[in-house]
N, C-alpha and C positions, 0 to 999 in steps of 0.2 A: 504493499500499499503505498502511495504517496502523502505527502506532508497533508493532502486535504482528505486524507481519509480513504481516498479512492485506489483502486487494484491497479497496479502496474501491469502493463501487457506481457512483461519479462516475466513476472511472477505465473501468471497465469500459462505463458509457454513452457516455465519449468514444471509447473503442474501436469500439463499434457505430457511432456516426457517423461514424467515420472510414472503416471498413470499408464503410457504406452508401454515402456520397457516392463514394469513391475506386472502390469496385467497380463502382457502376452507371455513373458517367462514364467509366471505362475501357472498357466496352463501345462508347461512340461513338467513342474513340479506336482501337479495334483495328478498327472499323469503317472508319474514315477511313484506317488504313495499309493495310488489304486491297483497298479500292474507289478509295482516290484522295482528291483535295480539290480537284477541278476545277470543281465547282460552287462552293465557296467562293471560288477565284480568279475566277470569273465573276461571284459578287456583289460581290466588292471592285471589279473594273474597272468595273461597271455604274454604282457610287457615286463613280467617278474615284479610286479609292484604290489606292496600290502592291498588286501581286497578291503580292509576296513575303509579304506580312503572313500571307499564309494559312499559313505554314509554323510560325506559332506557335500553331495549334490541336494540333499534336504536344507542344507543351510544356503547353498548357492542358488536354487530354484523355488524354493518356498519361504523360508525367513527372511533372507534378503531382500526379495521381490515386495514382500509385504512391508517392510521396514523403507523401501524407497517409495511405495506407493504413499502411504502416510506420512513421508518427509522426516522421518525420526532416523538421526543415524545414518543420513544419505548417502554421504561421502565414502563411509566406510563400507556401507551396503553396496554401493555400485562397486567398489575395490573388489569387493567379495563376488559381484556377479562376473565383473571382469576377468578375475582370475579362475572361475567356475569354467568360463567359456575357453579361457586359454588352453586349459586341462582338456576340454572335451575336443577342442579342435587338434591339440598334440595326439590324444589318443584315438580318436574316430574319424575327424575330418579332414585330416592332412592331406590325404592322395586328392581330395576335390580342391585343394589349394589353386590349381590351373585349370580346373575342367569347368564346362559350360552346361548348363541344366539342358533337360530336352525341351525347355520354353525359350530356350537362347539365353537365359540370365546367368551370371555367376552362380556356381553351384555351391559357394559359399555364402549366398547374401545374406541370409538369415543369420549365420553366426557372426558375419562382420556387424549386421544390424544390432544384433544385441551387444557384441563388443564395443563397438564405437559408441552406442548410446550411454553404455554404462561408464565410459571414460568421459563423455560429454557431462554426464551428472556428477561425475566426481570432479571435475573441473569447475564446472556452473553452480553448484550446490544447488539446495533444494528449493530457493525461494521463499518467499514469505507465506505462501500460502501451505501450510503443513502443521503437524502436530509436532510436540517436543520443544526443547529449550530455544532460544534465539542466539545465534551466532555458536562458536565453538569451532573448534578443530575439526569434529568430526559429523557436524549440524547437516 
């Protein structure tokens, strides 16, 4: 809100970005709650990594998106989302790095969208339309 008590368009834009990133990523997290994460455990095991790491997907695709949506610890949550995406890209999506989808788009455009949106939110912060304390390092 500006000095006159009106909402700034910049804050509305940040709210839209938060709802879009958090809301769309939350679908992936809910799917993993409903259907499990065995495929992630298998991928970790095939790369000789500890399978307990797979449970981190619940933080990166459920908890962090909820915090992003409400604007609480947004910067930290956006970093968690970005880290989650980097791990997913390295473990699963790396072969698609230079691929084109059947519709002609970049095969990794959804991954890039999530990753770059999370980085943008980390840099921009949550804006004023949010829950939680005002200011601070991880707001």
